N, C-alpha and C positions, 0 to 999 in steps of 0.2 A: 299521259299514259306511258309514253316512251321514257319520260323522266323517272317515273316510279319504278319501271322495270330496271332501268339503269342503276337506280339507288339500291334496289333489292339485290341485283347481281354484284354490285360493289360491296354490299354488306356481307353477302355470301363469301365473296373473295377474301374479305378481311377476316371473317370467321375461320375460313379454311387455313388462311395464312397463320392466324393465331394458334389454331389447333396444331398445325404442322410444327410451329416453333415450340409449343408445349410438349409435343411428342418427342422432338429432338432433345429438349431439356430433360424430359423424363428418361429418355434413352441414355443420355450422359450420366444422369444420376444413378440409373440402374447399373451402368458399367462401373461407376465409381464405387457403388455399394458392393458390387461383386469383388472388386479389387481389394476393398477394405476388409471384407469378410475373408477373402483368401489369405490376406496378410495376417489377420487376427488368428485364423485357423492354423496357419503355418507357425506363427509365434507360439500359439498355445501348444501345438504338437511338439515343437522344439523344446519348450519349457518343460513339458510333461516328460519327454524323453530324458532331459537332463536331470530332472527330479528323480526319475526312476533309477538312473545310473548312480546318482549320489546315494540314494537309499540303499541300493544293492551293494555299493562299496562299503557303506557304513555297516550294513548287516554282515557282510563278509569279514570285515575287520573285527566286529564284535564276536563273530563265530571263531575266528582265528585266535583272538585273545582268550576266549573261553577254553578252546582246545589246548592252548599252551598251558593255561592254569591247570587244566585237568591232567595233562601229560606230566606236569611237575608233581602233581598229587600222586599219580601212579608211580613215578620214579622214586618218590620218597619211600613208599610202602612202609611207612612208620619206622624210623631208625630204632625206636624203642623196642619194636617187635623183633627186629634183627638182633639187637643186644640181648633181649630176654631169651630168644631162641638159642643163641650161642651159649648163654649161661646154662640153660637147661641141658644143652648138648654136652657141655663140659661135665655136668653132674652125672648124666647118663653114661658117659664113657667109663666113668669110674665104678658106677653102681650096676649098670646093666648094659654091657657092650652090644648085645644083639638088638636091644630096643634103641640104643643110640644110633646103630646103623640104619634102622627103619626111619628114625627121626630125621637123620641127615638126608635120606632119600626123599622124604616128603618136603623137606626144606628146599632141596634143589628143584623139585617139581614146582613149588610155589614161585620161585624166582625165575625159573625157565618160562613159566606161563606169562609172567609180567614182561620179560624181555621179548618173547615171541609175539605178543599181542600189543606191544606199546605203540606201534604205528597204525593199528587197526582202529577204525571208528566203532565197529560193532563185532560181537561174537555171538554164537548161538547160546541160548540159555543153558543148554546141556553142557557146553564147554565151560561156561562160567561156574556151573554147579560142581563139576568135577574138580575144578581148581579150588573152589571154596571149601570143599570137604577136606582137601589136604591142609588148607589153611586152618580150619577148625581143629583138625587133628593135632597140629602144632600147638594151638592155643590150649587145648585140653591137657597137654603135657605140663603146662604151667598152672592151669586153674583146676584141673581134675574135674570131679563131678559138680563143682561149683558153677561151671559153665555148661549150659545145655543149649544145643542148637538143633531144632527139629524142622524137618523138611516135609512139606505136603504139596507136592508138585504133580499136576496132571500131565500125562504123557503128550497130550495134544498141543502143549505149549513149548515143548522142549526145542523145537526148531525155530521158534521166534527168537528175536535178537535183543541184546542188551549191551550197554557200553562196558568194556573190560574193567574189572576190579570194582564194579559198582557195589557188589555185595560185601567185598572186603572193606570198603570205605564205611559202609553202614554198620558192619559188625565192629569194626575198630571204634567207630563213634560211640556205640553202645557200651563197649568196654571202658572207654576213656571217661565216660560221664557217670558210670554207676558202680556202686560197691559190689564186690564179688568175693564171697567167702562161703564157708559151709553153712553158716546161719542165714546168709542172704544170697542164695544162688541166683544167678542171672540166666533167664530163659529167653532165647530168641527164636521166634517162629518165622519161617520163610515159607510162604504158601502162594499158590496161584489162584487167581479169581478171574476167569475169562482171559482177557488179554492184559491183565495187570498182575504185578508181583507185589505181595504185601509182606513187609518186614516189620515185625513188632517185637517189643521187649518190655518187660516189667520195669518200672521206674523205681530206683533206689539211689537217689542222687548222692554223689560224693560231696563232702563239704568243700573240698578244694580239688579243682581239676587241673592236671598238668597242662601246660601251655596249650591253649585252645582259643582260636578266634572265630570258630564256626565256619571257616572258609571252605572246608571240605564239602559240606552240604550245599553251600551257596554255589560253588563251582559245579556241583553235580546238577543242581536245578537249572543253572544257566546252560550247561551242555545239552541237557534233554530238551530245553526249549527250542533248540535247533534240530535235534534229532527226531522229535515227535510233535504232533499237533496236540498231544495230551500232556499237560504239565505234571511234574512230580508233586504229590500232595504230602504234606507233613502235618501231623496233628497229635495232640495229647489229650487223651480221654481218661479221666480218673488217674489210675496208676499205670497206664499203658502208653508207650510212645510208638507211633505208627507212621511208616513211610510207604507210600504207594508209588511204585515204579511202572511206567507204561512199557509193555513189551512191544517191540517193533517188528 
């Protein structure tokens, strides 16, 4: 009987010892697992931070590149436009000096606007519209009634913002690609629709377009991809070319 009790106690002791060893091993494994998980977590966090920093740098570089391209576009303000304006001014000085004086004042306002806002990312729609009306006035000196620009803008969007010379680029694009004469007048509509600006013109394509690589619209689309969550939309429906600009 005593021998049996001894064997049972010895067995219990061995079981407890084994369980203690297993518990220690489990504890070591748990600690090891925690260390591994902490290291993996730290590495993942570090890698994620580095990825975010790289992505942010890439995004900033792309934005800066787009801004530089757009600034170059603004600075150009179409040399042909300046040449044609000076030619028109020369004719007016001889034919109608008072009108030539008004023309020169409008021309100075156009270039003053570009110089004043060249460093700004955004201006109010009202400010841009004031500028574009001077610009259109100069164009009409050249094209007369063959060029019609109509504005349908609601007052509640005038304080919203737009990139400077956006409208000038789009009007210039329409003039560059389309025939304009008494028999084929070009009509450009600029109208607001909620928080979007719609610029549309009738299509009457020129057979040959003076130097154009389409970079103006590309730069404009790229710039707005950084300025707004809503992308610029460009579409052609039947004989209408339409551009939708998000107001910011």
